[in-house]
N, C-alpha and C positions, 0 to 999 in steps of 0.2 A: 501439404501447404497450403494447396488452396481450396481445403475443405474449409481449414481454421480461419483464412481470408475471409469466405463467405460468409462464415457463421458471423466472424468480428463485425463486418459491415449489415450485414440483417440484424443485429442484436445489439452492438456496442454504436457502430457508426463512425466512430473520431478516428479521423485521419493518422497518420503514422507508424502504423504498426507493419514492421517491416520483420520478414522470418525469413530466413535461408534454409534450414534442415529440419524445422519444427520441433529441436528436442528442447527448448529454452537454454542449450547449454552454447550457443555461441556466442562469440567475440562481434557479430554483425547484427546482430538482430537488436531489432528497436521498437518502442513505444514510450509515446509519450509519457507525461505525470496527468496530463489531460485521459487520455485514453483511460488509460490505468484505475482515473476514478471513477470515468464511466462503467468500465467491467466491474467496479465495486460495485456502485450503485444498482443495474442491471440483475449481478449476482443477487443482491441484496433484495430484491423484488420476486428472483425467483423460486421453485421446489426445491432448489442445490444450496439454498445459504446455510441452512444446519449443518452441510457437511463442508460446507467452505470455512463456516466458522470455526468448526469441529478439528480441521487441520492448522489452523495458522495459532501461534505460538501465545500465550499469554503474557501479556508485557509484566516483565519482573519476573515470572515464575520459568519458563521455558526456554528453548536456542536460545538466540543472541543475545539475548536480550534479558535474560535469565537473571543476569549480576546486576541490573538496572534496581534501583532503591526508589520507588515513585509509589507517589499514591494514586494514580492515572492507571484507572481499567480501561485493558486495552487488547485486542487481537491484531497483534502488528509480525510482519517477515520483511525480516530486513535483506540487503543483498550491496555486495559491492565486489569492484572489479577494480584494477590501476584507474586512478584518478576521477571513479566515479562509486557513490554511498548511494544507498536508498531506503526506504523505506515506506512501506502502504499496507492497509486496513483500516481496522475500525475501531475508533476511540470514543469510551460510555461519557456522559456530560453530565453534570452533577444534578440535573432534574430526569434523566432517566435517558436521554436523547441520544442517538448515537452518530457519531458523524463519521466519513469519511475522510481518511488522512492518507495523503499521499505526498512524497515530496523525494526530489532526487537535485542529487548535489555532484554538479561534472566544473573538475578542476583539478588539476596537478596535488592540490593540498586536501582534496575530500576525504581522505581518511581523517582529518582533523576534526571533522564536522559532528564528528558522533555527538559532543554536547548539544549542537544548533539540531539535531533532530528530537533530541532529550528535551531541551526545551520548545520545541513547536509542539510534540507530543504533550505535556506539562500545559501549554498550552491552551490546545484543544479541547482537553480532560476539563477547563475550567468556561467553558465556553455554555452559555445557555441562550434558549429560543429564544429570541423575544417575541413577547407579548403584548397587542396592543392593549 
């Protein structure tokens, strides 16, 4: 736990990481959306990026998003617990840009938010880098 906390502080630096047993399967572990986004940005610039990308399900093809009918190209991981629904990963834009996407819904009706996360993914996939 301490090694992970030290690594997080050194490489990510975002506040709000809380680990209790280090397995990632705890109901008390916490990370903010900002922290998760900063982690994804850090990994993108690291030598480990190809391994992470290969491990993330392809939107509309693999994992829990395999049934999604979408034109969006993305590598995303979903997660859910009681009253929490989330999505995180990378979304490709129309001009070849790649965006980090992290969204977490914390609400008693979070499970009803799947369409919202899908709409956010679609919106992100349409974004273009502003060119002056």
